[in-house]
SEKOLKE-666251 format. One record per residue: residue number from 0; residue in one letter; x, z, y of N, C-alpha, C in turn. Coordinates in Angstrom, 3 decimals. Each point is the difference from the previous one (the first is absolute). Last residue first. Layout:
<atoms>
pos/code/n.u/n.w/n.v/ca.u/ca.w/ca.v/c.u/c.w/c.v
NUM/a/X/Z/Y/X/Z/Y/X/Z/Y
...
</atoms>
This chain:
<atoms>
pos/code/n.u/n.w/n.v/ca.u/ca.w/ca.v/c.u/c.w/c.v
225/r/142.552/92.487/78.249/0.563/1.291/-0.385/-0.944/0.791/-0.903
224/a/-1.380/-4.117/1.864/1.042/-0.225/-1.009/0.634/1.307/-0.473
223/i/-3.138/0.042/3.546/-0.690/-0.277/-1.287/1.034/-0.175/-1.109
222/e/1.638/0.506/4.355/-0.602/1.248/-0.467/-0.683/-0.179/-1.340
221/e/1.779/-3.779/2.152/1.075/0.864/-0.486/-0.553/1.313/-0.539
220/a/-3.004/-2.970/2.058/0.464/-0.554/-1.271/1.105/0.865/-0.603
219/q/-1.577/1.070/4.316/-1.012/0.299/-1.008/0.447/-0.490/-1.368
218/a/2.713/-1.028/3.662/0.047/1.434/-0.276/-1.014/0.390/-1.066
217/d/0.000/-4.436/1.545/1.211/0.266/-0.763/0.073/1.471/-0.388
216/l/-3.455/-1.303/2.828/-0.247/-0.490/-1.354/1.212/0.243/-0.885
215/l/0.343/1.039/4.556/-0.927/0.930/-0.635/-0.292/-0.418/-1.435
214/s/2.569/-2.685/3.007/0.777/1.022/-0.711/-0.889/1.029/-0.687
213/a/-1.736/-3.451/2.864/0.320/-0.480/-1.342/0.743/1.057/-0.807
212/v/-0.907/0.872/4.536/-1.245/0.015/-0.771/0.280/-0.413/-1.443
211/d/3.546/-0.274/2.994/-0.355/1.403/-0.204/-1.258/0.120/-0.851
210/a/1.352/-4.284/1.366/0.885/0.517/-1.045/-0.298/1.466/-0.293
209/v/-2.179/-2.096/3.595/-0.571/-0.450/-1.267/0.842/0.520/-1.163
208/t/0.451/2.958/4.327/0.129/-1.414/-0.339/-0.736/-0.331/-1.297
207/t/0.100/3.891/4.439/-0.147/-0.242/-1.434/-0.014/-1.506/-0.282
206/g/0.117/2.282/4.398/1.259/-0.445/-0.583/-0.061/-0.291/-1.487
205/d/-3.770/2.963/1.672/0.864/-0.606/0.996/1.344/-0.356/-0.640
204/l/-3.756/2.396/-1.971/0.254/-1.376/-0.430/0.909/-0.726/0.987
203/t/-0.291/5.524/-1.317/-0.421/-1.065/0.912/0.214/-1.351/-0.675
202/p/0.693/4.120/-2.362/-0.385/0.574/1.292/-0.511/-1.024/1.002
201/w/-0.492/-0.080/-5.438/0.901/-0.555/1.009/-0.428/0.529/1.366
200/i/-0.657/1.192/-5.495/-0.492/0.313/1.331/1.053/-0.502/0.981
199/a/-1.398/-1.388/-5.441/0.945/0.367/1.044/-0.760/0.408/1.252
198/r/-2.175/-0.707/-4.166/1.300/-0.522/-0.406/1.060/0.419/1.002
197/s/-4.347/3.127/-0.817/0.363/-1.266/0.621/1.291/-0.494/-0.630
196/p/-3.474/4.703/0.453/0.410/-1.039/-0.945/0.232/-1.329/0.710
195/l/0.771/4.472/2.819/-1.138/-0.719/-0.572/0.492/-1.073/-0.963
194/g/2.847/2.905/2.751/-0.482/0.623/-1.230/-1.173/-0.695/-0.633
193/d/0.757/-0.854/5.153/1.002/0.563/-0.904/-0.658/0.651/-1.207
192/l/-1.955/-2.155/4.056/-0.206/-0.554/-1.338/0.976/0.577/-1.023
191/d/-2.497/1.104/5.204/1.156/0.170/-0.868/-0.336/-0.529/-1.398
190/l/-2.283/-1.771/4.720/-0.143/0.948/-1.096/1.251/0.007/-0.862
189/i/-0.663/-2.944/3.733/-0.388/1.295/0.568/-0.172/1.069/-1.070
188/n/2.480/-3.949/-1.354/-0.325/-0.198/1.402/-0.357/1.356/0.600
187/p/2.874/-2.126/-4.657/-0.784/0.992/0.737/-0.231/-0.387/1.451
186/v/0.680/-2.703/-4.548/0.665/-0.103/1.299/-0.754/0.937/0.940
185/g/0.482/-1.039/-5.725/-0.586/0.699/1.131/0.847/-0.178/1.245
184/v/-0.838/-2.877/-4.791/0.985/0.473/0.960/-0.725/0.640/1.185
183/a/-0.822/-1.835/-5.488/-0.570/0.569/1.214/1.094/0.601/0.886
182/i/-0.939/-3.659/-4.002/1.190/0.718/0.458/-0.342/0.524/1.389
181/a/-4.066/-0.776/-3.466/0.925/-0.688/0.892/1.235/0.864/0.254
180/g/-4.033/1.221/-2.520/1.157/-0.464/-0.751/0.990/-0.778/0.832
179/s/-4.184/2.496/1.181/-0.227/-1.387/-0.422/1.121/-0.519/-0.885
178/a/0.141/4.309/2.098/-0.915/-0.003/-1.143/-0.253/-1.414/-0.513
177/y/2.601/0.574/3.932/0.717/0.521/-1.167/-0.877/-0.060/-1.254
176/a/-1.919/-1.221/4.166/1.026/-0.957/-0.405/0.703/0.449/-1.272
175/s/-3.149/2.954/1.916/-0.654/-1.218/-0.467/1.015/-0.993/-0.535
174/a/1.580/3.891/2.076/-0.603/0.332/-1.294/-0.671/-1.221/-0.606
173/l/1.671/-0.359/4.346/1.102/0.034/-0.949/-0.515/0.321/-1.404
172/g/-3.066/0.135/3.584/0.406/-1.357/-0.321/1.110/-0.052/-1.034
171/t/-1.395/4.240/1.550/-1.119/-0.688/-0.653/0.394/-1.399/-0.438
170/p/3.076/2.561/2.573/-0.131/0.495/-1.372/-1.104/-0.706/-0.771
169/s/2.289/-2.778/3.962/-0.809/1.215/-0.151/-0.016/0.479/-1.442
168/d/2.161/-4.095/1.752/0.439/1.074/0.893/-0.719/1.320/-0.236
167/e/1.660/-4.890/-2.888/-1.079/0.879/0.438/0.548/1.119/0.886
166/f/1.180/-4.974/-3.061/0.398/0.888/1.091/-1.209/0.766/0.520
165/a/1.633/-2.713/-4.843/-1.081/0.348/0.927/0.514/0.994/1.032
164/v/1.687/-3.971/-3.987/0.377/1.114/0.859/-1.132/0.243/0.989
163/c/0.093/-2.404/-5.197/-0.308/-0.030/1.429/0.530/1.242/0.693
162/e/-0.161/-1.151/-4.795/1.087/-0.746/0.633/-0.206/-0.111/1.515
161/a/-3.176/2.078/-2.901/1.246/0.734/-0.249/1.206/-0.687/0.629
160/i/-4.394/-1.976/0.016/0.122/1.076/0.982/1.305/0.767/-0.165
159/d/-0.783/-5.190/-1.194/0.032/1.282/-0.702/0.228/1.104/1.021
158/v/-2.447/-4.704/1.416/1.304/0.562/-0.348/-0.181/1.329/-0.729
157/g/-3.192/-3.181/2.496/0.362/-0.459/-1.334/1.352/0.498/-0.452
156/l/-2.789/0.785/4.129/1.257/-0.744/0.092/0.425/-0.586/-1.342
155/e/-3.851/2.708/0.290/-0.241/-1.156/0.863/1.250/-0.860/0.145
154/a/0.342/4.055/-2.388/-0.830/-0.955/-0.734/-0.246/-1.256/0.827
153/a/2.261/3.605/1.998/0.851/-0.650/-1.002/-0.778/-1.057/-0.770
152/a/-2.429/2.620/3.050/0.944/-0.862/0.709/0.888/-0.751/-0.983
151/q/-2.928/3.246/-1.700/-0.737/-1.191/0.436/0.936/-0.967/0.721
150/l/1.680/4.180/-1.264/-0.212/-0.828/-1.189/-0.727/-1.290/0.369
149/y/0.543/3.185/3.363/1.276/-0.639/-0.342/-0.117/-0.872/-1.235
148/p/-3.852/2.457/1.414/0.425/-0.935/1.042/1.304/-0.723/-0.333
147/q/-1.752/3.412/-3.112/-0.651/-1.313/0.041/0.497/-0.919/1.125
146/p/1.185/4.812/-1.275/0.936/-1.121/-0.077/-0.636/-1.378/0.169
145/h/-1.529/4.814/2.369/-0.221/-0.731/-1.255/0.951/-1.200/-0.037
144/p/-0.491/3.211/3.766/1.170/-0.070/-0.879/-0.231/-0.660/-1.360
143/k/-2.131/-2.456/3.281/1.155/0.839/-0.260/-0.451/1.462/0.084
142/a/-4.046/-3.002/-1.106/1.015/0.062/1.045/1.235/0.756/-0.494
141/h/-3.998/-2.978/-2.597/0.672/1.296/0.060/1.119/-0.039/1.029
140/e/-2.693/-3.808/-0.575/-0.979/1.039/-0.360/0.594/1.382/0.170
139/v/1.416/-4.488/2.935/0.265/0.734/-1.240/-1.099/1.024/-0.247
138/s/0.451/-2.844/3.939/0.062/-0.947/-1.119/0.292/0.689/-1.337
137/d/-0.184/1.933/4.590/-1.322/-0.538/-0.285/0.021/-1.039/-1.115
136/g/4.011/2.121/1.553/-0.911/1.057/-0.420/-1.391/-0.483/-0.327
135/t/4.046/-3.472/-0.606/-0.437/0.913/1.056/-1.013/1.008/-0.535
134/v/4.044/-4.040/-1.262/-0.957/0.929/-0.606/-0.348/1.041/1.060
133/i/2.491/-5.160/-0.424/-0.396/1.096/0.881/-1.073/0.822/-0.706
132/a/4.238/-4.045/-0.904/-1.244/0.664/-0.416/-0.260/1.157/0.946
131/d/3.652/-2.798/0.774/-0.629/-0.890/-0.974/-1.320/0.576/-0.503
130/f/2.845/0.751/4.921/-0.473/0.511/-1.279/-0.651/-1.079/-0.854
129/a/2.135/-0.659/4.520/0.565/1.254/-0.486/-0.366/0.346/-1.439
128/t/0.977/-4.190/3.695/-0.981/0.282/-1.050/0.507/1.183/-0.816
127/f/1.378/-0.324/5.187/0.303/-0.680/-1.260/-1.097/0.340/-1.001
126/p/0.472/2.011/4.419/0.270/-1.416/0.250/0.409/-0.769/-1.252
125/m/-3.386/4.471/0.982/1.285/-0.399/-0.577/0.211/-1.499/0.192
124/a/-4.022/2.458/1.174/1.066/0.304/0.968/1.376/-0.392/-0.514
123/s/-4.066/-0.304/-2.588/0.008/-1.050/1.020/1.082/0.220/1.043
122/i/-0.845/3.227/-3.421/0.666/-1.192/-0.538/0.111/-1.091/1.062
121/i/-2.444/3.920/1.005/1.433/0.282/-0.083/0.755/-1.246/-0.446
120/e/-4.657/-0.295/0.065/0.481/0.173/1.370/1.507/0.246/0.020
119/d/-2.289/-0.231/-4.125/0.156/-1.322/0.596/0.545/0.094/1.420
118/a/-1.077/3.988/-2.238/1.172/-0.625/-0.602/0.263/-1.364/0.625
117/m/-3.915/2.212/1.237/1.166/0.645/0.587/1.285/-0.605/-0.539
116/s/-4.047/-1.485/-1.841/0.064/-0.422/1.398/1.212/0.605/0.698
115/r/-1.069/1.292/-4.442/0.637/-1.309/0.069/0.127/-0.472/1.453
114/l/-0.094/5.274/-0.790/-0.883/-1.131/-0.236/0.765/-1.316/0.108
113/s/2.665/4.428/-1.564/-0.735/-0.455/1.177/-0.905/-1.178/-0.379
112/m/3.161/2.035/-2.974/-1.364/0.495/-0.084/-0.779/-0.242/1.288
111/t/4.262/-2.905/-2.379/-0.407/0.960/1.019/-1.427/0.466/-0.234
110/v/4.238/-3.328/-1.626/-0.904/0.878/-0.747/-0.374/1.152/0.924
109/l/2.438/-5.283/-0.112/-0.376/1.136/0.826/-1.026/0.813/-0.777
108/a/4.061/-3.441/-1.880/-1.424/0.305/0.155/-0.156/1.187/0.931
107/t/3.872/-4.177/-1.804/-0.353/1.265/0.647/-1.510/0.152/0.065
106/p/4.519/-3.006/-2.518/-1.433/0.157/0.311/-0.277/1.379/0.606
105/v/4.684/-2.651/0.449/-0.588/1.097/-0.767/-1.482/0.104/0.367
104/s/3.628/-3.052/1.779/-1.063/-0.481/-0.903/-0.520/1.084/-0.937
103/a/3.153/0.233/3.844/0.607/0.009/-1.332/-0.994/-0.413/-1.080
102/e/-1.386/0.430/4.493/1.036/-1.033/0.025/0.716/-0.111/-1.339
101/r/-3.159/3.436/0.588/-0.686/-1.294/-0.011/1.021/-1.138/-0.037
100/l/1.642/4.329/0.488/-0.526/-0.191/-1.350/-0.710/-1.343/-0.117
99/a/1.470/1.318/4.235/1.144/-0.341/-0.846/-0.431/-0.228/-1.443
98/e/-3.213/1.508/3.109/0.358/-1.393/0.273/1.173/-0.446/-0.878
97/l/-1.307/4.511/-0.257/-1.064/-0.854/-0.518/0.348/-1.471/0.205
96/l/2.818/3.186/1.924/0.174/-0.059/-1.444/-1.052/-0.905/-0.630
95/e/-0.368/0.765/4.601/1.216/-0.754/-0.273/0.249/-0.135/-1.505
94/r/-3.554/2.687/1.574/-0.321/-1.421/0.169/1.219/-0.863/-0.323
93/a/0.684/4.677/-0.188/-1.006/-0.446/-0.974/-0.286/-1.488/0.117
92/g/3.040/2.978/2.764/0.528/-0.811/-1.087/-1.017/-0.610/-0.932
91/p/-1.709/3.925/3.030/1.377/-0.510/0.072/0.415/-0.751/-1.270
90/r/-5.175/0.038/1.406/0.961/1.006/-0.464/1.398/-0.597/-0.001
89/w/-3.924/-1.762/3.386/0.647/-0.200/-1.293/0.895/1.182/-0.352
88/p/-4.395/-0.789/3.230/1.239/0.787/-0.050/0.659/-0.093/-1.380
87/v/-3.455/-3.162/3.237/0.251/0.433/-1.373/1.323/0.750/-0.056
86/g/-3.189/-0.128/4.554/0.804/-0.859/-0.856/0.199/0.598/-1.385
85/h/-2.731/1.642/3.895/1.400/0.446/-0.069/0.900/-0.880/-0.857
84/d/-4.830/-0.778/0.857/0.506/0.590/1.245/1.512/0.216/-0.030
83/a/-2.346/-1.609/-3.829/-0.120/-1.000/1.056/0.615/0.510/1.302
82/l/-0.266/2.950/-3.623/0.979/-1.047/-0.291/-0.010/-1.066/1.093
81/m/-3.251/3.315/0.205/1.308/0.544/0.369/1.112/-0.999/-0.292
80/e/-4.395/-1.103/-1.313/0.084/0.044/1.461/1.372/0.498/0.446
79/s/-0.978/0.127/-4.558/0.198/-1.378/0.438/0.120/-0.071/1.520
78/v/-1.161/4.070/-1.932/1.418/-0.277/-0.224/0.333/-1.420/0.446
77/r/-4.493/1.195/0.172/0.759/0.765/1.005/1.500/-0.240/-0.160
76/d/-2.977/-1.917/-3.154/-0.144/-0.647/1.311/0.833/0.719/1.063
75/t/-0.222/1.931/-4.293/0.766/-1.244/-0.022/-0.053/-0.702/1.351
74/l/-2.654/3.855/-0.625/1.424/0.333/0.043/0.856/-1.261/0.079
73/r/-4.603/-0.615/-0.546/0.273/0.580/1.319/1.479/0.364/0.137
72/n/-1.620/-1.591/-4.167/0.056/-1.067/1.009/0.331/0.538/1.383
71/v/-0.597/3.093/-3.546/1.138/-0.873/-0.286/0.155/-1.059/1.083
70/i/-3.793/2.782/0.199/1.225/0.756/0.289/1.224/-0.894/-0.175
69/t/-4.129/-1.766/-1.263/0.104/0.082/1.460/1.258/0.747/0.417
68/d/-1.053/-0.239/-4.585/0.395/-1.311/0.504/0.186/0.022/1.515
67/a/-1.645/3.951/-2.158/1.410/-0.273/-0.276/0.457/-1.339/0.579
66/d/-3.997/2.548/2.463/0.226/-0.401/-1.379/1.450/-0.470/-0.148
65/l/-1.292/3.815/3.565/-0.048/-1.445/-0.149/0.173/-0.338/-1.477
64/d/0.548/4.337/3.003/-1.307/-0.371/-0.545/-0.170/-1.521/0.007
63/v/4.028/3.902/-0.057/-0.228/-1.363/0.499/-1.252/-0.547/-0.672
62/g/2.135/4.406/-0.860/-1.130/-0.102/0.908/-0.257/-1.372/0.585
61/k/3.234/1.628/-3.429/0.387/0.563/1.296/-1.097/-0.174/1.053
60/a/-0.409/-1.844/-4.348/0.055/1.450/-0.189/0.395/0.718/1.291
59/q/0.081/-4.684/-0.042/-1.385/0.461/-0.103/-0.060/1.512/-0.169
58/f/4.198/-2.012/-0.095/-0.545/0.005/1.357/-1.461/0.457/0.001
57/v/2.103/-0.527/-4.148/0.615/1.124/0.717/-0.571/0.085/1.415
56/k/-1.219/-3.652/-2.664/-0.660/1.221/-0.486/0.536/1.237/0.715
55/a/2.019/-4.209/0.778/-1.291/0.121/0.681/-0.744/1.259/-0.431
54/s/4.075/-1.378/-2.124/0.186/0.752/1.245/-1.321/0.217/0.729
53/e/0.032/-2.703/-3.801/0.242/1.381/-0.410/0.164/0.877/1.238
52/w/-0.339/-4.526/0.745/-1.305/0.530/-0.403/0.120/1.419/-0.539
51/l/3.964/-2.332/1.324/-0.880/0.249/1.137/-1.343/0.587/-0.406
50/g/4.646/0.893/-2.744/-0.963/-1.074/0.201/-0.973/0.358/1.103
49/s/4.977/2.157/0.089/-1.249/0.051/-0.765/-0.872/-1.223/0.283
48/g/4.332/1.293/2.110/0.093/-0.766/-1.236/-1.282/-0.074/-0.805
47/v/0.342/3.921/3.370/0.957/-1.107/0.063/0.114/-0.676/-1.366
46/l/-2.646/4.013/1.269/-0.642/-1.277/-0.312/0.961/-1.180/-0.009
45/a/1.184/4.603/1.112/-0.573/0.039/-1.345/-0.613/-1.328/-0.415
44/l/1.711/0.769/4.420/1.068/-0.192/-0.979/-0.553/-0.066/-1.418
43/a/-2.963/1.046/3.556/0.413/-1.403/0.016/1.070/-0.278/-1.054
42/d/-1.410/4.440/0.642/-1.111/-0.790/-0.554/0.410/-1.468/-0.107
41/d/2.959/2.857/2.175/0.044/0.191/-1.455/-1.125/-0.758/-0.690
40/h/0.101/0.098/4.682/1.089/-0.846/-0.506/0.108/0.114/-1.515
39/t/-4.822/1.028/1.944/1.356/0.476/0.219/1.027/-1.003/-0.527
38/w/-5.318/0.240/1.871/0.838/-0.747/-0.925/1.448/0.354/0.297
37/d/-5.502/1.725/1.066/1.429/0.133/0.259/0.771/-0.732/-1.091
36/g/-5.281/-0.891/2.110/0.853/0.668/-0.971/1.447/0.078/0.452
35/g/-4.077/-2.207/2.041/0.157/1.419/0.286/0.882/0.754/-0.966
34/f/-0.977/-4.835/0.275/-1.103/0.723/-0.640/0.184/1.515/0.100
33/a/3.217/-2.999/1.763/-1.250/-0.559/0.523/-1.223/0.682/-0.592
32/g/4.426/1.004/-1.541/-0.310/0.634/1.279/-1.307/-0.489/0.589
31/v/1.729/-2.032/-3.917/-0.508/1.341/-0.301/-0.402/0.715/1.290
30/l/1.951/-4.243/0.554/-1.250/-0.094/-0.759/-0.591/1.370/-0.261
29/e/4.266/-0.351/2.079/-1.081/-0.440/0.889/-1.342/0.002/-0.722
28/e/3.830/0.891/-2.533/-0.284/1.120/0.902/-1.140/-0.341/0.952
27/e/1.578/-3.405/-2.831/-0.692/1.037/-0.766/-0.392/1.170/0.889
26/a/2.641/-3.448/1.815/-1.365/-0.474/-0.229/-0.819/1.046/-0.751
25/a/4.581/0.843/0.632/-0.707/0.079/1.281/-1.454/-0.430/-0.148
24/m/2.799/-0.450/-3.731/-0.227/1.423/0.294/-0.767/0.176/1.307
23/w/1.367/-4.366/-1.275/-1.077/0.502/-0.848/-0.320/1.457/0.312
22/y/3.650/-1.873/2.187/-1.232/-0.627/0.481/-1.188/0.507/-0.804
21/r/4.304/1.282/-1.326/-0.418/0.748/1.201/-1.265/-0.601/0.609
20/e/2.041/-2.138/-3.738/-0.668/1.249/-0.371/-0.467/0.779/1.222
19/t/2.459/-4.373/-0.395/-1.330/0.135/0.597/-0.682/1.332/-0.318
18/d/4.529/-2.988/-0.573/-0.098/1.427/0.305/-1.313/0.290/0.721
17/v/1.540/-3.930/-3.828/-0.293/0.242/1.413/-0.244/1.493/0.226
16/l/1.476/-1.345/-4.231/0.322/-1.240/0.713/-0.190/0.176/1.503
15/t/-0.854/3.872/-2.350/1.134/-0.595/-0.710/0.474/-1.262/0.701
14/g/-3.763/2.541/1.588/1.037/1.000/-0.210/1.235/-0.543/-0.690
13/d/-4.306/-2.744/-0.651/0.026/1.060/1.007/1.037/1.061/-0.352
12/m/-0.155/-3.644/-3.194/-0.024/-0.446/1.398/0.162/1.158/0.972
11/d/1.908/-1.209/-5.291/-1.035/0.728/0.721/0.063/-0.439/1.460
10/w/1.997/-3.106/-3.985/0.127/0.767/1.238/-1.274/0.758/0.358
9/l/3.097/-2.633/-4.210/-1.347/0.381/0.408/0.096/0.999/1.151
8/v/3.039/-4.070/-2.751/0.091/1.235/0.778/-1.365/0.255/0.628
7/a/1.866/-2.835/-4.683/-0.724/0.032/1.274/0.331/1.300/0.704
6/a/2.397/-1.333/-3.780/-1.062/-0.988/-0.194/-0.849/-0.108/1.255
5/p/5.103/1.550/0.607/-1.293/0.489/-0.484/-0.968/-1.152/-0.248
4/l/5.178/-1.100/-0.516/-0.900/0.402/1.066/-1.293/0.554/-0.590
3/r/5.189/-1.190/-1.496/-1.247/0.504/-0.579/-0.878/0.561/1.110
2/t/4.518/-1.683/0.447/-0.977/-1.093/0.017/-1.343/0.457/-0.556
1/t/4.127/2.758/2.759/-0.659/-0.235/-1.271/-1.010/-1.132/0.136
0/m/4.370/0.301/3.115/-1.401/0.418/-0.051/-0.592/-0.317/-1.378
</atoms>
């Protein structure tokens, strides 16, 4: 196994670490329906990975007569209810890889556009200390696809973003990670990531090891050397 580990591994949450996108889609449909509007699957897909306050503008345009903060809190509360009812749906291999990275003393950060309260709820379901830094949608000025969330995570960890690996499941999130200069790895969930700028597209994290993550740095170094 290579001894060159990442300076940190940065994790998206919804759709990457946990399979909660269907909860968000259901909450969105309920919200728009409550105001007499229609919310299609395509509408929901278009918002995957987006910031909550940016998404609030879309709901307002669909007839949701609420201010942005109320929309954000109402959606978050509804998803929280579904988590309480159904439990945390982990993506295959994600929690196991995260725990293995922690055991290898690799710093980690959560980089999500969900609220801090939602992030804390997911983190509390883990039986180990999962993250050294947490960046949420209510702690950044610019949401994904802007690179700020990932740059902020690297800054809080005190590491070089170019030496960090970032896992993302959405085009929006992958664009944010790639633009930040991180080694961006796409792990598709409900959206196709083929052809998007990234270091790699992995079909799943199931069975992925710390050595697999470390190999990304070796591959990048070899490419630069060429």
